[in-house]
GURO-389634 format. One record per residue: residue number from 0; residue in one letter; x, z, y of N, C-alpha, C in turn. Coordinates in steps of 0.2 Angstrom, whole numbers, padded with zeros to 4 digits. Each point is the difference from the previous one (the first is absolute). Layout:
REC  resi  resn    n.X    n.Z    n.Y   ca.X   ca.Z   ca.Y    c.X    c.Z    c.Y
REC   NUM     a      X      Z      Y      X      Z      Y      X      Z      Y
...
***
This chain:
REC  resi  resn    n.X    n.Z    n.Y   ca.X   ca.Z   ca.Y    c.X    c.Z    c.Y
REC     0     m   0332  -0023  -1250   0001  -0003   0007   0004   0006   0003
REC     1     l   0005  -0003   0004   0005   0005   0003  -0004   0002   0007
REC     2     i   0003   0005   0003  -0003   0003   0006   0000  -0005   0006
REC     3     g   0005  -0004   0000   0000  -0005   0006  -0005  -0005  -0001
REC     4     e  -0001  -0002  -0006  -0006  -0005  -0001  -0007   0003   0001
REC     5     v   0000   0006  -0002  -0007   0004   0001  -0001   0001   0007
REC     6     a   0005   0001   0004  -0001   0001   0007  -0002  -0006   0004
REC     7     r   0003  -0006  -0003  -0001  -0006   0003  -0008  -0002  -0001
REC     8     r  -0002   0001  -0006  -0006  -0003  -0002  -0006   0005   0002
REC     9     s   0001   0006   0001  -0005   0005   0001   0000   0001   0008
REC    10     g   0005  -0001   0003   0000   0002   0008   0002   0007   0001
REC    11     v   0002   0004  -0005   0002   0007   0001   0007   0000  -0001
REC    12     s   0003   0003   0005   0008   0000   0001   0003   0004  -0006
REC    13     a   0006  -0002  -0002   0003   0003  -0005   0001   0008   0002
REC    14     r   0001   0001   0006   0001   0007   0002  -0007   0004  -0001
REC    15     m  -0006  -0003   0001  -0006   0003  -0001  -0001   0001  -0008
REC    16     l   0002  -0005  -0004  -0001   0000  -0007   0004   0006  -0003
REC    17     r   0006   0001   0003   0004   0006  -0002  -0003   0007   0002
REC    18     h  -0003   0000   0006  -0004   0006   0002  -0006   0001  -0004
REC    19     y  -0004  -0005  -0002  -0005   0001  -0005   0003   0003  -0007
REC    20     e   0005  -0003  -0002   0003   0003  -0006   0002   0007   0001
REC    21     s   0003   0002   0005   0002   0007   0002  -0006   0005   0000
REC    22     l  -0006  -0003   0002  -0006   0004   0000  -0004   0000  -0007
REC    23     g   0003  -0004  -0004  -0004  -0001  -0007  -0006  -0004   0000
REC    24     l  -0001  -0004   0005  -0006  -0004   0001   0001  -0006  -0005
REC    25     v   0006  -0003   0000   0001  -0006  -0005   0007   0000  -0002
REC    26     r   0001   0000  -0007   0007   0000  -0002   0001  -0006  -0004
REC    27     p   0006  -0003   0001   0001  -0006  -0004   0000   0001  -0008
REC    28     s  -0003  -0004  -0003  -0001   0001  -0008   0007   0000  -0003
REC    29     g   0005  -0004   0002   0006  -0001  -0003   0006  -0001   0004
REC    30     r   0006   0000  -0003   0006  -0002   0003   0003  -0005  -0003
REC    31     t   0004  -0004   0004   0004  -0005  -0003   0006   0003  -0003
REC    32     g   0004  -0005  -0003   0006   0003  -0003   0005   0002   0005
REC    33     s  -0001  -0002   0006   0005   0002   0005  -0003   0006   0004
REC    34     g  -0006   0003  -0002  -0003   0005   0003  -0004  -0001   0006
REC    35     y  -0002  -0006   0001  -0005  -0002   0005  -0007   0001  -0002
REC    36     r  -0004   0002   0005  -0007   0002  -0001  -0003  -0007  -0002
REC    37     e  -0005   0001  -0005  -0003  -0006  -0002  -0008   0002  -0001
REC    38     y  -0004  -0004   0004  -0007   0001   0001  -0004  -0004  -0005
REC    39     s  -0005   0003  -0003  -0004  -0004  -0005  -0006  -0002   0004
REC    40     g  -0004  -0005  -0003  -0006  -0002   0003  -0005   0006   0002
REC    41     e   0000   0005  -0005  -0004   0006   0002   0002   0004   0006
REC    42     d   0007   0000   0000   0003   0003   0006  -0002  -0003   0007
REC    43     i   0000  -0007   0000  -0001  -0004   0006  -0008   0001   0001
REC    44     r  -0004   0000  -0005  -0007   0001   0002  -0001   0007   0003
REC    45     r   0003   0005  -0002   0000   0007   0003   0002   0000   0007
REC    46     i   0005  -0004   0002   0003  -0001   0006  -0006  -0003   0005
REC    47     f  -0003  -0005  -0003  -0006  -0003   0004  -0005   0005   0001
REC    48     h  -0002   0004  -0005  -0005   0005   0001   0002   0005   0005
REC    49     i   0006   0002   0000   0003   0005   0005  -0001  -0003   0007
REC    50     e   0002  -0006   0001  -0001  -0004   0007  -0007   0000   0002
REC    51     s  -0005  -0002  -0005  -0007  -0001   0001  -0003   0007   0003
REC    52     l   0002   0006  -0003  -0002   0006   0002   0003   0002   0006
REC    53     r   0006  -0002   0002   0003   0002   0006  -0004  -0004   0006
REC    54     s  -0002  -0006  -0002  -0004  -0003   0006  -0007   0003   0001
REC    55     l  -0002   0004  -0004  -0006   0004   0001   0001   0007   0004
REC    56     g   0007   0001   0001   0001   0006   0004   0002   0006  -0004
REC    57     l   0001  -0001  -0007   0001   0006  -0004   0008   0002   0001
REC    58     s   0001   0006   0000   0007   0002   0000   0003  -0001  -0007
REC    59     l   0007   0000  -0001   0003  -0001  -0006  -0002   0005  -0005
REC    60     r  -0001   0006   0002  -0002   0006  -0004  -0006  -0002  -0003
REC    61     e  -0005  -0002   0004  -0007  -0002  -0002   0000  -0006  -0005
REC    62     i   0005  -0004   0001   0000  -0006  -0004   0003   0002  -0007
REC    63     g   0004   0005   0000   0003   0002  -0006  -0006   0003  -0005
REC    64     c  -0004   0004   0004  -0005   0004  -0003  -0005  -0005  -0003
REC    65     a  -0002  -0006   0004  -0005  -0005  -0002   0002  -0003  -0006
REC    66     l   0007  -0002   0000   0002  -0004  -0006   0002   0004  -0006
REC    67     d   0001   0006   0000   0002   0004  -0005  -0005   0005  -0003
REC    68     d  -0005   0001   0004  -0005   0005  -0002  -0006  -0003  -0004
REC    69     p  -0001   0001  -0006  -0005  -0004  -0004  -0007   0002   0003
REC    70     s  -0001   0006   0002  -0006   0003   0003  -0002  -0002   0007
REC    71     f   0005  -0004   0003  -0001  -0001   0007  -0006  -0004   0001
REC    72     t  -0004   0001   0005  -0006  -0003   0002   0001  -0004   0007
REC    73     p   0001  -0006   0000   0001  -0004   0006  -0005   0001   0005
REC    74     s  -0006   0001  -0001  -0006   0000   0005   0001   0006   0004
REC    75     a   0003   0006  -0002   0001   0006   0004   0005  -0002   0005
REC    76     l   0006  -0003  -0003   0005  -0001   0005  -0002  -0006   0005
REC    77     v  -0003  -0005  -0002  -0002  -0005   0005  -0005   0003   0005
REC    78     g  -0004   0005  -0002  -0005   0003   0005   0004   0004   0005
REC    79     d   0005   0004  -0003   0005   0004   0005   0003  -0005   0005
REC    80     l   0003  -0006  -0003   0003  -0004   0004  -0004  -0003   0006
REC    81     i  -0006  -0001  -0002  -0005  -0003   0005  -0001   0006   0006
REC    82     r  -0001   0006  -0002  -0001   0005   0005   0007   0001   0004
REC    83     q   0006   0000  -0003   0006   0000   0004   0000  -0005   0005
REC    84     t  -0001  -0006  -0003   0000  -0006   0005  -0004   0000   0006
REC    85     r  -0007   0002  -0002  -0004   0001   0006   0002   0005   0005
REC    86     e   0003   0006  -0002   0002   0005   0004   0006  -0003   0004
REC    87     r   0004  -0004  -0003   0006  -0003   0004  -0002  -0005   0005
REC    88     i  -0005  -0004  -0002  -0003  -0005   0005  -0003   0004   0006
REC    89     a  -0004   0005  -0002  -0003   0004   0006   0005   0003   0004
REC    90     a   0006   0003  -0003   0005   0003   0004   0003  -0005   0005
REC    91     e   0002  -0006  -0003   0003  -0006   0003  -0004  -0002   0006
REC    92     t  -0007  -0001  -0002  -0005  -0002   0005   0000   0004   0006
REC    93     e   0000   0007  -0001  -0001   0005   0005   0007   0000   0004
REC    94     l   0005  -0001  -0003   0007  -0001   0004   0000  -0006   0004
REC    95     l  -0003  -0006  -0002   0000  -0006   0004  -0005   0001   0006
REC    96     t  -0005   0003  -0002  -0005   0001   0006   0003   0005   0005
REC    97     r   0004   0005  -0002   0003   0004   0005   0005  -0003   0004
REC    98     l   0004  -0004  -0003   0005  -0004   0003  -0003  -0005   0005
REC    99     r  -0005  -0004  -0002  -0003  -0004   0005  -0003   0003   0006
REC   100     r  -0003   0006  -0001  -0003   0004   0005   0006   0002   0005
REC   101     i   0005   0002  -0002   0006   0002   0004   0002  -0006   0004
REC   102     d   0001  -0006  -0004   0002  -0006   0003  -0005  -0002   0006
REC   103     t  -0006   0001  -0001  -0005  -0001   0005   0000   0004   0006
REC   104     a   0003   0006  -0001   0001   0005   0006   0006  -0003   0004
REC   105     d   0004  -0004  -0002   0005  -0003   0003   0005   0005   0003
REC   106     p   0003   0004  -0004   0004   0006   0002   0006  -0003   0003
REC   107     a   0002   0004   0006   0006  -0002   0003   0007   0002  -0003
REC   108     g  -0001   0006  -0004   0006   0003  -0003  -0002   0004  -0006
REC   109     w   0005   0003  -0003  -0001   0004  -0006  -0005   0006   0002
REC   110     q   0001   0003   0006  -0004   0005   0002  -0008  -0002   0000
REC   111     d  -0001  -0006   0002  -0007  -0002   0000  -0002  -0001  -0007
REC   112     v   0004  -0002  -0004  -0002  -0001  -0007  -0002   0006  -0003
REC   113     l   0005   0005   0001  -0002   0007  -0003  -0006   0003   0003
REC   114     q  -0001  -0001   0006  -0007   0003   0003  -0006  -0004  -0003
REC   115     a   0001  -0007  -0001  -0006  -0003  -0003  -0001   0002  -0007
REC   116     v   0006   0001  -0004  -0001   0003  -0007  -0003   0006   0000
REC   117     a   0002   0005   0005  -0003   0007   0000  -0008  -0001   0001
REC   118     l  -0002  -0004   0005  -0007  -0001   0002  -0004  -0002  -0006
REC   119     l   0003  -0005  -0003  -0004  -0003  -0006  -0001   0005  -0006
REC   120     q   0006   0004  -0001  -0001   0005  -0005  -0005   0005   0002
REC   121     a   0000   0002   0006  -0005   0005   0003  -0007  -0002  -0001
REC   122     l  -0001  -0007   0001  -0007  -0002   0000  -0002   0000  -0007
REC   123     a   0004   0000  -0005  -0001   0000  -0007   0000   0007  -0003
REC   124     s   0001   0005   0004   0001   0007  -0002  -0006   0003  -0003
REC   125     k   0001   0005  -0004  -0006   0004  -0003  -0003   0005   0005
REC   126     s   0004   0001   0005  -0002   0005   0005  -0004  -0004   0006
REC   127     a  -0006   0003   0001  -0004  -0003   0005   0003   0001   0007
REC   128     d   0003   0006   0001   0004   0001   0007   0005  -0005   0001
REC   129     a   0004  -0001  -0005   0005  -0005   0000  -0002  -0007   0002
REC   130     r  -0006  -0002  -0003  -0002  -0007   0001  -0003   0000   0007
REC   131     q  -0003   0005   0002  -0003   0000   0007   0006   0000   0005
REC   132     r   0005   0004  -0001   0006   0000   0005   0003  -0007   0000
REC   133     a   0000  -0003  -0006   0003  -0007   0000  -0004  -0005   0004
REC   134     a  -0007   0001  -0001  -0004  -0005   0004   0000   0001   0008
REC   135     l   0001   0006   0002   0000   0002   0007   0007  -0002   0003
REC   136     s   0005   0001  -0004   0007  -0002   0003   0001  -0007  -0001
REC   137     s  -0004  -0004  -0003   0002  -0007  -0001   0001  -0004   0006
REC   138     a  -0004   0002   0005   0000  -0003   0007   0006   0001   0004
REC   139     d   0004   0006  -0002   0005   0002   0004   0007  -0002  -0003
REC   140     q   0000  -0001  -0006   0006  -0001  -0004   0000  -0008  -0002
REC   141     v   0004  -0002  -0005   0000  -0007  -0002  -0007  -0001  -0002
REC   142     p  -0003  -0006   0003  -0007  -0001  -0002  -0001  -0001  -0008
REC   143     v  -0005   0003  -0002  -0002  -0001  -0007  -0003  -0007  -0001
REC   144     p   0002  -0004  -0005  -0003  -0007  -0001  -0008   0001  -0001
REC   145     v  -0003  -0005   0003  -0008   0001   0000  -0002   0000  -0008
REC   146     e   0003  -0004  -0004  -0002   0000  -0007   0000   0007  -0003
REC   147     a   0005   0004   0002   0001   0007  -0003  -0006   0004   0003
REC   148     l  -0001   0000   0006  -0006   0004   0003  -0006  -0002  -0003
REC   149     v  -0002  -0007  -0001  -0006  -0002  -0003  -0001   0003  -0007
REC   150     e   0006  -0001  -0004   0000   0003  -0006  -0002   0008   0000
REC   151     a   0003   0003   0004  -0001   0007   0001  -0007   0002   0002
REC   152     v  -0002  -0003   0005  -0007   0001   0002  -0006  -0001  -0005
REC   153     l   0002  -0005  -0004  -0005  -0002  -0005   0000   0004  -0006
REC   154     t   0005   0004  -0001   0000   0005  -0006   0000   0007   0002
REC   155     e   0000   0002   0007  -0001   0007   0002  -0006   0003  -0001
REC   156     t  -0001   0006  -0003  -0006   0003  -0001  -0001   0006   0005
REC   157     e   0006   0002   0003  -0001   0006   0004  -0002  -0002   0007
REC   158     p  -0006   0002   0003  -0003  -0002   0006   0005   0000   0006
REC   159     n   0004   0006   0001   0004   0000   0006   0006  -0005  -0001
REC   160     v   0003   0000  -0006   0005  -0005   0000  -0002  -0007   0001
REC   161     a  -0006  -0002  -0003  -0003  -0006   0001  -0001  -0002   0007
REC   162     g  -0002   0005   0004  -0001  -0001   0007   0006  -0002   0004
REC   163     a   0006   0004  -0002   0006  -0001   0003   0003  -0007  -0002
REC   164     l  -0002  -0002  -0006   0003  -0007  -0003  -0004  -0005   0004
REC   165     r  -0007   0001   0001  -0003  -0005   0004   0002  -0001   0007
REC   166     w   0002   0006   0003   0003   0000   0007   0006  -0004   0000
REC   167     a   0005   0001  -0005   0006  -0003   0000  -0001  -0008  -0001
REC   168     l  -0005  -0001  -0004  -0001  -0007  -0002  -0003  -0004   0006
REC   169     a  -0004   0003   0004  -0003  -0003   0006   0005  -0001   0005
REC   170     r   0006   0003   0000   0006  -0001   0004   0005  -0004  -0003
REC   171     s  -0001  -0003  -0005   0006  -0003  -0004   0000  -0008   0002
REC   172     g  -0004  -0002   0004   0001  -0007   0001  -0004  -0005  -0004
REC   173     d   0002  -0006   0000  -0004  -0005  -0004   0001   0000  -0008
REC   174     g  -0005  -0003  -0003   0001   0000  -0008  -0005   0005  -0003
REC   175     g  -0002   0006   0003  -0004   0005  -0003  -0007  -0002  -0002
REC   176     p  -0003  -0004   0005  -0007  -0002  -0002  -0001  -0004  -0006
REC   177     a   0005  -0005   0000  -0001  -0005  -0006   0001   0004  -0007
REC   178     l   0005   0005   0000   0002   0004  -0006  -0006   0005  -0001
REC   179     l  -0003   0002   0005  -0006   0005  -0001  -0006  -0004  -0003
REC   180     a  -0001  -0006   0003  -0005  -0004  -0003   0001  -0002  -0007
REC   181     a   0006  -0001  -0003   0001  -0001  -0007  -0002   0007  -0004
REC   182     g   0000   0006   0003  -0002   0006  -0003  -0007   0000  -0001
REC   183     l  -0004  -0004   0004  -0007   0000   0000  -0002  -0003  -0007
REC   184     g   0004  -0004  -0003  -0001  -0003  -0006   0001   0004  -0006
REC   185     s   0002   0006   0001   0002   0005  -0006  -0006   0001  -0004
REC   186     p   0001   0001  -0007  -0005   0002  -0004  -0002   0007   0001
REC   187     v   0004   0004   0003  -0001   0007   0001  -0004   0001   0007
REC   188     a  -0006   0003  -0001  -0004   0002   0006   0004   0004   0005
REC   189     a   0004   0005  -0002   0003   0004   0005   0005  -0004   0004
REC   190     v   0004  -0004  -0003   0005  -0005   0003  -0004  -0004   0005
REC   191     r  -0005  -0003  -0001  -0004  -0004   0004  -0002   0004   0006
REC   192     e  -0002   0006  -0001  -0002   0004   0006   0006   0002   0004
REC   193     r   0005   0001  -0003   0006   0002   0005   0002  -0006   0003
REC   194     a   0000  -0006  -0003   0002  -0006   0004  -0005  -0002   0006
REC   195     v  -0006   0001  -0001  -0005  -0001   0006   0001   0005   0005
REC   196     l   0001   0006  -0002   0001   0006   0005   0006  -0002   0004
REC   197     s   0006  -0002  -0003   0006  -0002   0003  -0001  -0006   0005
REC   198     l  -0003  -0005  -0002  -0002  -0006   0004  -0004   0002   0006
REC   199     a  -0004   0005   0000  -0004   0003   0005   0004   0003   0006
REC   200     e   0006   0002  -0002   0004   0003   0005   0006  -0004   0002
REC   201     m   0000  -0007  -0003   0005  -0004   0002  -0002  -0004   0007
REC   202     p   0004   0000   0005  -0002  -0004   0006   0001  -0008  -0001
REC   203     g  -0003  -0003   0005   0002  -0007   0000  -0006  -0005  -0003
REC   204     g   0001  -0006   0001  -0005  -0005  -0002   0000  -0001  -0008
REC   205     e   0006   0000  -0003   0001  -0001  -0007  -0004   0005  -0004
REC   206     a   0000   0006   0002  -0003   0006  -0003  -0008  -0001   0001
REC   207     t  -0002  -0002   0006  -0007  -0002   0001  -0002  -0005  -0004
REC   208     a   0004  -0006  -0001  -0002  -0005  -0004  -0001   0002  -0007
REC   209     q   0004   0004  -0003   0000   0002  -0007  -0006   0005  -0001
REC   210     l  -0002   0004   0005  -0006   0004   0000  -0006  -0004   0000
REC   211     r   0000  -0006   0004  -0006  -0005   0000  -0001  -0002  -0008
REC   212     h   0006  -0002  -0003  -0001  -0003  -0007  -0003   0006  -0004
REC   213     a   0002   0006   0001  -0002   0005  -0004  -0008   0002   0000
REC   214     l  -0003  -0003   0006  -0007   0001   0000  -0004  -0003  -0006
REC   215     a   0003  -0005  -0003  -0003  -0004  -0006   0003   0003  -0006
REC   216     h   0004   0005   0000   0003   0003  -0006  -0006   0003  -0005
REC   217     p   0001  -0001  -0007  -0005   0002  -0004  -0001   0008  -0001
REC   218     d   0005   0003   0003   0000   0008   0000  -0003   0002   0006
REC   219     a  -0006   0004  -0001  -0004   0002   0006   0004   0005   0004
REC   220     v   0005   0004  -0003   0004   0005   0004   0004  -0004   0005
REC   221     v   0003  -0005  -0003   0005  -0005   0004  -0004  -0003   0006
REC   222     r  -0006  -0003  -0002  -0004  -0003   0006  -0002   0005   0005
REC   223     g  -0002   0006  -0002  -0002   0006   0005   0006   0002   0004
REC   224     y   0006   0001  -0002   0005   0002   0004   0003  -0006   0005
REC   225     a  -0001  -0006  -0003   0002  -0006   0004  -0005   0000   0006
REC   226     a  -0006   0001  -0002  -0005  -0001   0006   0001   0006   0005
REC   227     l   0001   0006  -0002   0001   0005   0005   0006  -0001   0004
REC   228     a   0005  -0003  -0003   0006  -0002   0004  -0001  -0005   0005
REC   229     l  -0004  -0006  -0002  -0001  -0005   0004  -0005   0002   0005
REC   230     g  -0005   0004  -0001  -0004   0002   0005   0003   0003   0006
REC   231     t   0005   0005  -0001   0004   0003   0005   0004  -0005   0004
REC   232     r   0002  -0006  -0003   0004  -0005   0003  -0005  -0005   0003
REC   233     g  -0006   0001   0000  -0005  -0005   0004  -0001  -0006  -0004
REC   234     v   0000   0000  -0006  -0001  -0006  -0004  -0007   0000  -0002
REC   235     a  -0004  -0005   0003  -0008   0000  -0002  -0001  -0002  -0007
REC   236     e   0004  -0003  -0004  -0001  -0001  -0007  -0002   0007  -0004
REC   237     a   0003   0005   0003  -0001   0006  -0003  -0007   0003   0000
REC   238     v  -0004  -0002   0004  -0007   0003   0001  -0004   0000  -0006
REC   239     p  -0001  -0005  -0004  -0004   0000  -0006   0002   0005  -0005
REC   240     p   0007   0000  -0002   0002   0005  -0005   0000   0008   0003
REC   241     l   0000   0000   0007   0000   0007   0003  -0007   0003  -0001
REC   242     i  -0005  -0005   0001  -0007   0002  -0001  -0001   0002  -0007
REC   243     d   0003  -0004  -0005  -0001   0002  -0007   0003   0007  -0002
REC   244     l   0005   0002   0004   0003   0006  -0001  -0005   0006   0002
REC   245     i  -0003  -0002   0005  -0005   0005   0003  -0006   0001  -0005
REC   246     v  -0002  -0006  -0003  -0006   0000  -0004   0002   0004  -0007
REC   247     e   0006  -0001  -0002   0003   0003  -0006   0002   0007   0001
REC   248     g   0000   0002   0006   0002   0007   0001   0008   0001  -0001
REC   249     k   0004  -0005   0000   0007   0001  -0001   0004  -0001   0006
REC   250     n   0003   0005   0003   0003   0000   0006  -0004  -0002   0006
REC   251     d  -0007   0002  -0001  -0005  -0003   0005   0001   0002   0007
REC   252     t   0003   0006   0001   0002   0003   0007   0005  -0005   0003
REC   253     d   0005  -0001  -0004   0006  -0004   0003  -0003  -0007   0001
REC   254     a  -0004  -0003  -0004  -0003  -0006   0000  -0004  -0001   0007
REC   255     a  -0004   0005   0001  -0004   0000   0006   0004   0001   0006
REC   256     d   0006   0004   0000   0004   0000   0006   0004  -0007   0001
REC   257     a   0001  -0004  -0006   0003  -0006   0001  -0005  -0005   0003
REC   258     l  -0006   0000  -0002  -0005  -0004   0003  -0001   0001   0008
REC   259     s   0001   0007   0002  -0001   0001   0007   0006  -0003   0004
REC   260     v   0006   0000  -0004   0006  -0003   0003  -0001  -0008   0001
REC   261     l  -0003  -0003  -0005  -0002  -0007   0000  -0005  -0002   0005
REC   262     a  -0005   0005   0001  -0005  -0001   0005   0002   0001   0007
REC   263     s   0006  -0003   0002   0003   0002   0007  -0004  -0003   0006
REC   264     d  -0005  -0005  -0002  -0004  -0003   0006  -0007   0000  -0003
REC   265     t  -0005  -0002   0005  -0007   0000  -0002  -0001  -0005  -0005
REC   266     a   0003  -0006   0001  -0002  -0006  -0004   0002   0002  -0007
REC   267     t   0006   0002  -0001   0002   0002  -0007  -0004   0006  -0003
REC   268     g  -0001   0004   0004  -0005   0006  -0002  -0006  -0002  -0002
REC   269     d  -0003  -0005   0003  -0007  -0003  -0002   0001  -0003  -0007
REC   270     q   0005  -0004  -0001   0001  -0003  -0006   0001   0005  -0006
REC   271     i   0004   0006   0001   0001   0005  -0005  -0007   0003  -0001
REC   272     a  -0004   0002   0005  -0006   0003   0000  -0005  -0004  -0004
REC   273     t   0000  -0007   0001  -0004  -0004  -0004   0001   0000  -0008
REC   274     r   0007   0000  -0001   0002   0001  -0007  -0003   0007  -0003
REC   275     i   0001   0005   0004  -0002   0006  -0003  -0008   0001  -0001
REC   276     v  -0003  -0003   0005  -0008   0000  -0001  -0002  -0005  -0006
REC   277     g   0004  -0005  -0001  -0001  -0004  -0006   0000   0004  -0007
REC   278     r   0006   0004   0000   0001   0004  -0006  -0006   0006  -0001
REC   279     l  -0002   0002   0006  -0005   0005   0000  -0007  -0002  -0003
REC   280     a  -0001  -0007   0001  -0006  -0003  -0002   0000  -0002  -0007
REC   281     q   0006   0000  -0003   0000  -0002  -0007  -0003   0006  -0005
REC   282     d  -0004  -0003  -0005  -0003   0005  -0004   0005   0004  -0004
REC   283     t   0005  -0003  -0001   0005   0003  -0005   0004   0006   0004
REC   284     t  -0001   0000   0006   0004   0005   0004  -0004   0007  -0001
REC   285     g   0003   0005  -0003  -0003   0006  -0001   0000   0005   0006
REC   286     a  -0004   0005  -0001  -0001   0005   0006   0007   0003   0002
REC   287     p   0004   0002  -0004   0007   0003   0003   0003  -0006   0004
REC   288     a   0000  -0006  -0003   0004  -0005   0004  -0003  -0002   0006
REC   289     r  -0007   0000   0000  -0003  -0001   0007   0001   0005   0005
REC   290     g   0001   0006  -0002   0002   0006   0004   0007  -0002   0003
REC   291     r   0005  -0002  -0004   0006  -0001   0002   0001  -0006   0005
REC   292     l  -0004  -0005  -0002  -0001  -0006   0005  -0002   0002   0007
REC   293     t  -0006   0004   0000  -0002   0002   0006   0005   0004   0004
REC   294     q   0004   0004  -0003   0005   0004   0004   0005  -0005   0002
REC   295     a   0001  -0005  -0004   0006  -0005   0003  -0002  -0004   0006
REC   296     l  -0007   0000   0002  -0002  -0003   0006   0002   0004   0006
REC   297     a   0001   0006  -0001   0001   0005   0006   0005  -0003   0005
REC   298     d   0006  -0002  -0002   0005  -0003   0004   0001  -0007   0001
REC   299     i  -0006  -0004  -0002   0000  -0007   0001  -0004  -0001   0007
REC   300     p   0004  -0003   0004  -0003  -0002   0007  -0005  -0005   0000
REC   301     g  -0004  -0001   0005  -0005  -0006   0000  -0007   0002  -0001
REC   302     t  -0004  -0005   0002  -0008   0001  -0001  -0002   0000  -0007
REC   303     m   0003  -0004  -0004  -0002  -0001  -0007   0001   0007  -0003
REC   304     a   0005   0003   0001   0001   0007  -0004  -0006   0005   0003
REC   305     s  -0001  -0001   0007  -0005   0005   0002  -0007  -0002  -0002
REC   306     r  -0002  -0006  -0001  -0006  -0002  -0002  -0001   0002  -0007
REC   307     a   0006  -0001  -0004  -0001   0002  -0007  -0001   0008  -0001
REC   308     l   0003   0004   0004  -0001   0007   0000  -0007   0002   0002
REC   309     v  -0003  -0004   0005  -0007   0002   0002  -0004  -0001  -0006
REC   310     e   0001  -0006  -0004  -0004  -0001  -0005   0001   0005  -0006
REC   311     l   0006   0002  -0001   0002   0004  -0005  -0003   0007   0001
REC   312     s  -0001   0002   0006  -0003   0007   0002  -0007   0001  -0002
REC   313     h  -0003  -0006  -0002  -0007   0000  -0003   0000  -0001  -0008
REC   314     d   0006   0000  -0003   0001  -0002  -0007  -0004   0005  -0004
REC   315     v  -0002  -0003  -0006  -0004   0004  -0004   0004   0006  -0004
REC   316     d   0007  -0002   0000   0004   0006  -0002   0002   0004   0005
REC   317     r  -0003   0007  -0001   0001   0004   0006   0007   0002   0002
REC   318     a   0005   0000  -0005   0007   0001   0002   0003  -0005   0004
REC   319     v  -0002  -0007  -0002   0002  -0005   0004  -0003   0000   0007
REC   320     a  -0006   0002   0001  -0004   0000   0006   0003   0005   0005
REC   321     l   0001   0006  -0003   0003   0005   0004   0007  -0001   0002
REC   322     t   0004  -0003  -0004   0007  -0003   0002   0000  -0005   0006
REC   323     a  -0005  -0005  -0001   0000  -0005   0005  -0002   0003   0007
REC   324     a  -0005   0005   0000  -0003   0003   0006   0006   0004   0003
REC   325     y   0004   0003  -0004   0005   0004   0003   0006  -0004   0003
REC   326     l   0001  -0006  -0003   0005  -0004   0002  -0002  -0004   0007
REC   327     l  -0007  -0001   0000  -0003  -0003   0006   0001   0005   0006
REC   328     q  -0001   0006  -0001   0001   0005   0005   0007   0000   0003
REC   329     l   0005   0000  -0005   0007   0000   0002   0002  -0007   0004
REC   330     r  -0003  -0005  -0002   0001  -0006   0004  -0003   0000   0007
REC   331     d  -0005   0004   0001  -0004   0000   0006   0005   0005   0005
REC   332     t   0003   0004  -0003   0004   0005   0004   0007  -0003   0002
REC   333     r   0002  -0005  -0003   0007  -0003   0001  -0001  -0004   0007
***
């Protein structure tokens, strides 16, 4: 079969067939009387083998080795191709993400594009100082897309940098709370904690709504931080989990402070005091927890808290009784 017919049937151009021949990949088995290349059936099968391997991403040099080396093991090469393809996809995905974030920043000119690129690169820097400067400067330069800030804050392990990122995120506008709420679903506990801490610093009703949802989260750490944040925002739903924190001895001082914020009036104070008294009466509440609950009554206004302290001043647990008596003295002097 002459080169033109081979090109027509195989879909490989005559020019490429000559290139294959120059590289030694496939040589026509014969020549016609006029000197034209003549390809045998075996030559044509080799051409199809070459094209099949090219479709997998092999270079022509690798194809030559694969076809001519009897000791060649295809599994090793295929495994290497898988690795290279994954790396290429990851690089292309990263580039696409960067381009979309720059587009979201809506740059007015090339200078804005360059500033956005510089900030995005700084946020991904290995230097904590560079990341912190990028976070702090994001409000003054071209705004960093919310997605980039959320990704950065969810992966940041340096406390000072994380604080700067949360500060920048709180000033980034809409979109942050929903993206942070998605972080609450991470399988990594540290990521979930960073997400709820960032939500706690986000202003507005959307952040508050996401924190309310977090009160039912299966992760106790997430529930605890959500309750602390909601308590300072005056959300009454936070009272039960705040009392749980006091009983468990986890952030109990902050939880007591949040309860005192919620107890802004006598009626609410009486409701909170009633819940605390209920936990004090439970048999499962141990001595250390009873002591912490007694201390939590200190800044709860209303007669219910006062009556509870009077009763507790005669408690069989001497530490609880002394704490209650001391707190009663403080209430009398106010």
